[in-house]
ZAMARGU-4260 file (C-alpha; in steps of 0.2 Angstrom, whole numbers, plus 5000, padded with zeros to 4 digits):
<rodrens>
0) 5435/5316/5513 | 5441/5319/5496 | 5449/5304/5487 | 5453/5296/5470 | 5461/5311/5462
5) 5475/5324/5463 | 5478/5335/5479 | 5490/5349/5476 | 5494/5354/5494 | 5504/5370/5491
10) 5515/5363/5505 | 5533/5360/5499 | 5535/5347/5512 | 5522/5336/5504 | 5517/5345/5487
15) 5505/5331/5481 | 5494/5317/5487 | 5478/5308/5482 | 5467/5310/5497 | 5462/5323/5510
20) 5451/5323/5526 | 5443/5337/5535 | 5434/5338/5551 | 5427/5353/5561 | 5434/5365/5549
25) 5452/5359/5549 | 5462/5347/5538 | 5465/5332/5549 | 5474/5319/5537 | 5482/5317/5520
30) 5485/5302/5508 | 5483/5285/5516 | 5480/5292/5533 | 5465/5301/5526 | 5458/5287/5515
35) 5458/5276/5531 | 5446/5287/5540 | 5427/5285/5540 | 5416/5299/5534 | 5407/5307/5519
40) 5417/5303/5504 | 5418/5315/5489 | 5426/5306/5474 | 5438/5317/5464 | 5443/5305/5450
45) 5450/5316/5436 | 5449/5332/5447 | 5461/5342/5457 | 5460/5348/5475 | 5469/5364/5478
50) 5469/5377/5493 | 5454/5389/5491 | 5459/5404/5481 | 5462/5420/5489 | 5459/5436/5479
55) 5472/5450/5485 | 5463/5464/5476 | 5445/5464/5472 | 5429/5475/5474 | 5414/5464/5478
60) 5403/5477/5484 | 5406/5489/5469 | 5405/5475/5457 | 5389/5467/5464 | 5380/5483/5466
65) 5386/5489/5448 | 5377/5474/5441 | 5361/5482/5445 | 5364/5496/5433 | 5365/5497/5414
70) 5374/5481/5407 | 5388/5488/5398 | 5403/5478/5404 | 5403/5465/5390 | 5397/5476/5376
75) 5404/5470/5359 | 5406/5487/5351 | 5401/5505/5352 | 5384/5502/5344 | 5380/5487/5355
80) 5385/5498/5370 | 5373/5512/5365 | 5359/5501/5362 | 5361/5493/5379 | 5361/5511/5387
85) 5346/5516/5377 | 5336/5500/5382 | 5340/5502/5400 | 5335/5520/5400 | 5318/5515/5392
90) 5315/5501/5404 | 5319/5512/5419 | 5310/5529/5415 | 5309/5534/5433 | 5328/5534/5436
95) 5334/5552/5437 | 5351/5546/5430 | 5356/5532/5418 | 5372/5524/5426 | 5383/5510/5420
100) 5400/5503/5425 | 5414/5494/5416 | 5412/5498/5398 | 5428/5492/5388 | 5438/5508/5385
105) 5448/5500/5371 | 5432/5500/5360 | 5433/5519/5359 | 5446/5529/5348 | 5460/5533/5360
110) 5448/5528/5375 | 5439/5544/5373 | 5420/5544/5373 | 5410/5558/5366 | 5394/5566/5374
115) 5385/5567/5357 | 5386/5548/5355 | 5376/5545/5371 | 5364/5560/5367 | 5358/5549/5353
120) 5351/5536/5364 | 5347/5547/5380 | 5345/5565/5379 | 5331/5568/5392 | 5342/5565/5408
125) 5360/5563/5413 | 5371/5548/5408 | 5387/5543/5418 | 5397/5528/5412 | 5412/5522/5421
130) 5425/5513/5410 | 5432/5496/5415 | 5447/5504/5423 | 5436/5515/5434 | 5448/5529/5432
135) 5438/5536/5417 | 5420/5542/5415 | 5410/5545/5399 | 5395/5556/5401 | 5382/5564/5390
140) 5378/5583/5387 | 5365/5583/5401 | 5377/5576/5414 | 5390/5590/5408 | 5377/5603/5411
145) 5371/5596/5428 | 5389/5597/5434 | 5392/5614/5427 | 5406/5608/5416 | 5409/5619/5400
150) 5424/5627/5391 | 5428/5638/5405 | 5430/5624/5418 | 5448/5621/5422 | 5455/5604/5426
155) 5455/5599/5444 | 5472/5597/5452 | 5472/5578/5450 | 5461/5576/5435 | 5457/5580/5417
160) 5442/5586/5407 | 5446/5580/5390 | 5442/5594/5377 | 5442/5597/5359 | 5454/5609/5350
165) 5441/5623/5352 | 5441/5620/5371 | 5424/5612/5372 | 5423/5597/5384 | 5420/5581/5373
170) 5411/5570/5387 | 5426/5561/5394 | 5432/5564/5412 | 5447/5557/5420 | 5452/5554/5438
175) 5448/5569/5449 | 5437/5577/5435 | 5425/5563/5438 | 5420/5569/5455 | 5410/5584/5449
180) 5398/5571/5441 | 5400/5557/5453 | 5394/5568/5467 | 5377/5571/5458 | 5374/5552/5454
185) 5361/5546/5467 | 5369/5534/5479 | 5363/5516/5480 | 5354/5512/5497 | 5360/5499/5509
190) 5347/5487/5503 | 5353/5488/5485 | 5371/5486/5492 | 5367/5471/5502 | 5358/5463/5486
195) 5374/5467/5476 | 5386/5460/5489 | 5376/5444/5489 | 5377/5443/5470 | 5396/5445/5471
200) 5398/5432/5484 | 5389/5419/5474 | 5401/5423/5459 | 5416/5422/5471 | 5411/5405/5478
205) 5408/5398/5460 | 5426/5404/5456 | 5433/5395/5471 | 5437/5411/5481 | 5437/5409/5500
210) 5446/5426/5505 | 5445/5443/5498 | 5454/5459/5500 | 5440/5472/5497 | 5450/5485/5490
215) 5442/5502/5493 | 5427/5506/5504 | 5421/5520/5515 | 5418/5516/5534 | 5399/5518/5530
220) 5400/5503/5519 | 5407/5492/5532 | 5390/5489/5539 | 5384/5481/5523 | 5397/5467/5526
225) 5393/5465/5544 | 5374/5463/5541 | 5378/5449/5528 | 5390/5441/5541 | 5378/5442/5555
230) 5365/5433/5544 | 5377/5418/5542 | 5378/5420/5523 | 5395/5427/5520 | 5403/5414/5509
235) 5421/5421/5510 | 5432/5429/5523 | 5434/5447/5519 | 5447/5461/5524 | 5440/5478/5520
240) 5453/5492/5515 | 5446/5509/5519 | 5450/5522/5505 | 5461/5536/5510 | 5457/5554/5504
245) 5473/5564/5500 | 5464/5580/5505 | 5457/5574/5522 | 5467/5559/5528 | 5470/5566/5545
250) 5452/5568/5549 | 5449/5550/5543 | 5460/5542/5556 | 5448/5541/5570 | 5433/5535/5559
255) 5445/5521/5552 | 5450/5515/5570 | 5431/5515/5575 | 5427/5505/5559 | 5440/5492/5563
260) 5434/5491/5581 | 5416/5489/5576 | 5420/5474/5565 | 5430/5466/5579 | 5415/5467/5590
265) 5403/5461/5577 | 5415/5446/5574 | 5416/5442/5593 | 5397/5442/5593 | 5395/5430/5579
270) 5408/5419/5587 | 5399/5419/5603 | 5382/5415/5594 | 5390/5402/5584 | 5385/5410/5568
275) 5392/5401/5553 | 5400/5408/5537 | 5415/5420/5534 | 5422/5434/5545 | 5425/5452/5541
280) 5440/5462/5547 | 5445/5480/5544 | 5464/5480/5545 | 5469/5489/5529 | 5470/5507/5522
285) 5469/5509/5503 | 5479/5523/5495 | 5478/5528/5476 | 5496/5534/5471 | 5491/5537/5453
290) 5478/5532/5439 | 5481/5521/5424 | 5492/5521/5409 | 5478/5519/5397 | 5470/5535/5401
295) 5486/5544/5403 | 5484/5546/5422 | 5497/5533/5428 | 5512/5543/5435 | 5528/5540/5425
300) 5546/5545/5428 | 5548/5550/5410 | 5534/5558/5399 | 5521/5548/5389 | 5527/5543/5372
305) 5511/5550/5364 | 5510/5565/5376 | 5528/5572/5378 | 5520/5586/5389 | 5513/5574/5402
310) 5520/5563/5416 | 5503/5557/5421 | 5494/5562/5437 | 5501/5557/5454 | 5488/5559/5467
315) 5500/5563/5481 | 5515/5574/5484 | 5529/5562/5489 | 5532/5569/5507 | 5513/5569/5510
320) 5511/5551/5505 | 5525/5546/5517 | 5517/5556/5531 | 5500/5548/5528 | 5508/5530/5527
325) 5517/5533/5543 | 5502/5539/5552 | 5491/5525/5547 | 5505/5512/5551 | 5506/5520/5568
330) 5487/5517/5570 | 5490/5498/5566 | 5484/5497/5548 | 5492/5488/5534 | 5495/5499/5518
335) 5488/5494/5502 | 5493/5505/5488 | 5487/5506/5470 | 5502/5510/5460 | 5503/5508/5441
340) 5516/5519/5434 | 5535/5518/5437 | 5535/5535/5446 | 5520/5530/5457 | 5528/5513/5462
345) 5545/5522/5466 | 5535/5535/5476 | 5526/5521/5485 | 5542/5511/5489 | 5550/5527/5495
350) 5535/5530/5507 | 5536/5513/5514 | 5555/5515/5517 | 5551/5531/5527 | 5538/5521/5537
355) 5551/5508/5542 | 5563/5522/5546 | 5551/5532/5557 | 5541/5519/5565 | 5554/5505/5568
360) 5553/5487/5564 | 5538/5476/5565 | 5529/5464/5554 | 5518/5476/5543 | 5518/5468/5525
365) 5513/5483/5515 | 5506/5479/5498 | 5508/5488/5481 | 5494/5483/5470 | 5494/5481/5451
370) 5513/5484/5450 | 5512/5486/5432 | 5527/5497/5426 | 5542/5494/5437 | 5558/5503/5433
375) 5572/5490/5433 | 5581/5499/5447 | 5566/5496/5458 | 5563/5477/5455 | 5574/5472/5470
380) 5566/5484/5482 | 5551/5474/5486 | 5560/5461/5494 | 5572/5473/5503 | 5557/5483/5510
385) 5546/5468/5515 | 5533/5473/5502 | 5520/5462/5494 | 5519/5464/5476 | 5501/5461/5471
390) 5499/5457/5453 | 5483/5455/5443 | 5490/5442/5431 | 5475/5442/5419 | 5482/5459/5413
395) 5500/5452/5409 | 5497/5449/5390 | 5495/5458/5374 | 5477/5461/5374 | 5468/5474/5364
400) 5470/5486/5379 | 5489/5483/5379 | 5492/5484/5360 | 5480/5498/5356 | 5482/5509/5372
405) 5496/5504/5383 | 5511/5500/5372 | 5509/5516/5361 | 5509/5527/5376 | 5524/5519/5384
410) 5535/5515/5369 | 5545/5499/5366 | 5558/5500/5380 | 5546/5504/5394 | 5533/5491/5388
415) 5546/5478/5392 | 5546/5483/5410 | 5527/5478/5413 | 5521/5465/5425 | 5538/5458/5430
420) 5531/5444/5440 | 5545/5431/5438 | 5558/5444/5441 | 5550/5451/5457 | 5548/5433/5463
425) 5566/5428/5460 | 5572/5442/5472 | 5563/5433/5486 | 5549/5446/5487 | 5532/5440/5492
430) 5520/5440/5478 | 5501/5439/5478 | 5488/5438/5464 | 5471/5447/5463 | 5458/5451/5449
435) 5453/5469/5452 | 5435/5463/5448 | 5424/5471/5441 | 5438/5479/5431 | 5442/5461/5424
440) 5436/5443/5427 | 5437/5437/5445 | 5440/5419/5439 | 5457/5414/5446 | 5460/5400/5433
445) 5459/5413/5420 | 5473/5423/5428 | 5483/5408/5432 | 5483/5403/5413 | 5490/5420/5408
450) 5503/5420/5422 | 5509/5403/5415 | 5508/5407/5397 | 5509/5426/5395 | 5497/5423/5381
455) 5479/5429/5376 | 5465/5417/5376 | 5469/5415/5357 | 5486/5409/5361 | 5495/5425/5355
460) 5509/5428/5354 | 5517/5411/5351 | 5529/5408/5366 | 5521/5421/5376 | 5523/5440/5379
465) 5539/5444/5388 | 5541/5425/5391 | 5555/5427/5404 | 5541/5433/5416 | 5531/5417/5414
470) 5528/5407/5430 | 5527/5388/5433 | 5509/5382/5437 | 5515/5379/5455 | 5521/5397/5457
475) 5505/5404/5450 | 5494/5393/5461 | 5504/5398/5476 | 5502/5417/5472 | 5483/5415/5472
480) 5484/5404/5488 | 5498/5405/5500 | 5505/5421/5493 | 5488/5430/5497 | 5487/5421/5514
485) 5504/5429/5518 | 5497/5446/5512 | 5483/5443/5524 | 5494/5438/5539 | 5485/5421/5539
490) 5497/5407/5543 | 5483/5395/5545 | 5478/5396/5527 | 5484/5395/5509 | 5490/5377/5510
495) 5483/5360/5512 | 5493/5354/5527 | 5487/5345/5542 | 5480/5357/5555 | 5477/5371/5542
500) 5459/5378/5540 | 5449/5368/5528 | 5447/5381/5514 | 5446/5370/5499 | 5443/5371/5480
505) 5440/5356/5469 | 5444/5360/5450 | 5435/5349/5437 | 5451/5343/5428 | 5467/5335/5432
510) 5479/5349/5431 | 5494/5338/5431 | 5490/5332/5414 | 5482/5347/5407 | 5490/5358/5393
515) 5494/5376/5399 | 5483/5383/5385 | 5468/5374/5393 | 5470/5381/5411 | 5458/5395/5408
520) 5443/5384/5405 | 5444/5374/5420 | 5428/5375/5430 | 5427/5375/5449 | 5417/5359/5454
525) 5416/5364/5472 | 5421/5377/5486 | 5422/5374/5505 | 5425/5388/5517 | 5430/5382/5534
530) 5425/5365/5529 | 5407/5370/5524 | 5402/5368/5506 | 5398/5385/5498 | 5397/5380/5480
535) 5395/5364/5470 | 5392/5361/5452
</rodrens>
């Protein structure tokens, strides 16, 4: 039993109470009915109980495994980053490559890293660093040589080798151009991946996350999750989205169906053996419609303001995307589409419309993830097409990335079309929240704070950026709980109603009396998955 504080149920029939009781993995009573029961009591005076958070777009396996590489994600500036890379290289002299993930791309002029800067700290072997957006790679000269990239190397069809005025590659690769280097980087083995996944799961539990949409894996990586599940140490339920390759999606279909069936059999075995912990499903396919605006690879309807020759890089022809979505829908998969630019979002909505026309009506709940730049003509189409708009709310503010990279590339008018969370919600469309960790923080309360204020942690700008798009606290909490449960087809989760599954998060503050500016600092005091404690301060 939880009693003595505030319980925000997320259930409009009874939005708030002061006590909650759980038994055998389910919520059995609320309010006075709960307080009257006998059982173990957790006092929540001054705290708030909410439904467990559910991240609608996150990369636990990537993020956890990447933490084993060079620690560049929180580098303060260029010199700090270079020092970290050099130190990691010196401490790991036997590693054939120096690899890092998540460097802040806004610290580099125009988000462009130069090979000679990395050469200063590591010249004896290749270096490959992925930017925080994971759509840009910064490499040293040895990596360029290893990949055979020089002045004569053309851009691949869906990528860019950034070059100087004299045609020499500078050391920055975007989108498909990264493949030539990425294919040479030694892959982590399953032992390291399992270690990384457990690191990520511990962080997720500490953030109050009880369900996650693992947003892009290959079928080979599913076994890493299944091994952790079989051990009983999976501290969240996870649905895995399998990444679709535009060049070979037809050949992938059988492997995707086999991976889904393998997970179903593994879950049945765990249920039969009464193994505790979370469960894994493989019900989703992940499609990248475009890149990101900050690197100029997000697909736009009109050219980039700072690059009038470019509309960005769509990863698909529209007709091919529609055909692929239709095929995977026929196989029973839910679509989860990365779409950043307004052209990519429109192409994705057009593709979903084609699926509905070709395959007929059913409850499919396709997801467009990130939903950054939405043309005003497309705002109402999410509701009309039954499409979930997944937002990463932490991005909906005027951060350095926004002011230094994004807005200069979009111009004033288009910049106002970004992250229209309230506008989409007002149409009746389903909205879910996620983090895209390790691209940005996985902590839901940090994202909720931005959704409510549209401000940076420093409180800028006063009144919020595009303040008409602010949400109420209840709306933001719902997007991170019930909204994501809807995305997951999980009617038994997302609210604290009698009979619901006991996925519970205790926040170490009384949200009802807390100023919005302080929401981001609220700690998670405890997390319960299926009624079992998986985190406690």
